[in-house]
C-alpha positions in Angstrom: -8.7 -13.9 54.3 -11.5 -11.4 53.5 -9.7 -9.5 50.8 -11.6 -8.0 48.0 -10.3 -7.8 44.5 -10.1 -4.2 43.4 -10.4 -3.5 39.7 -8.3 -0.6 38.3 -8.7 0.4 34.8 -5.6 0.6 32.6 -3.9 4.0 32.6 -2.4 5.6 29.6 1.1 4.7 30.9 0.0 1.0 31.0 -1.1 1.2 27.4 2.2 2.7 26.4 4.0 -0.1 28.1 1.8 -2.7 26.5 2.5 -1.2 23.0 6.2 -1.3 23.7 6.1 -4.9 24.9 3.9 -5.8 21.9 6.5 -4.4 19.5 9.1 -6.6 21.3 6.8 -9.6 20.7 6.5 -10.5 24.4 3.8 -13.0 25.3 0.6 -11.8 27.0 1.6 -13.6 30.2 5.0 -11.9 30.3 3.3 -8.5 29.8 0.8 -9.3 32.6 3.6 -10.2 35.0 5.5 -7.0 34.3 2.4 -4.9 34.8 1.1 -6.8 37.7 -2.1 -7.6 35.9 -4.0 -10.7 34.8 -3.2 -12.2 31.4 -6.9 -12.0 30.6 -6.8 -8.2 31.2 -4.0 -7.8 28.6 -5.7 -10.2 26.2 -9.0 -8.1 26.4 -7.1 -4.9 26.0 -5.4 -6.1 22.9 -8.6 -7.5 21.5 -10.8 -4.5 22.1 -8.4 -1.7 21.2 -6.4 -3.0 18.2 -7.9 -1.3 15.1 -8.3 -3.7 12.2 -5.0 -4.7 10.6 -3.1 -1.9 12.3 -0.8 -2.8 15.2 -1.8 -1.9 18.7 -1.2 1.8 19.4 -1.5 3.3 22.9 -3.0 6.6 21.8 -5.8 5.1 19.7 -6.4 2.5 22.4 -6.9 5.2 25.0 -9.2 7.0 22.7 -11.3 3.9 22.1 -11.5 3.1 25.8 -12.6 6.7 26.6 -15.2 6.5 23.9 -16.7 3.3 25.2 -16.8 4.7 28.8 -18.5 7.9 27.6 -21.1 5.9 25.5 -21.9 3.7 28.5 -22.9 6.6 30.7 -26.5 7.6 31.0 -27.4 11.0 29.5 -27.9 13.9 31.9 -31.5 14.7 32.9 -30.9 18.4 33.0 -29.1 20.5 30.4 -26.7 22.6 32.5 -26.5 25.2 29.6 -30.2 25.8 29.6 -30.5 26.4 33.3 -30.6 30.0 34.2 
């Protein structure tokens, strides 16, 4: 009864699967069921990582996601290249 929900980020394989299912015109709920994820996760993924008028692509989606993660991190306080 005391279960915690654990969040796992989408992996590149998940994004490839989403791109494939998107080309097959499956619904977000169907995609979510197949991946074992929430439909809102799929919806957010498609909203955040579809570039303009282009269709969803797994490679560009992964790059966008990594860019956002990197930008969200605090800069290092020490420059490791300058230490010596």
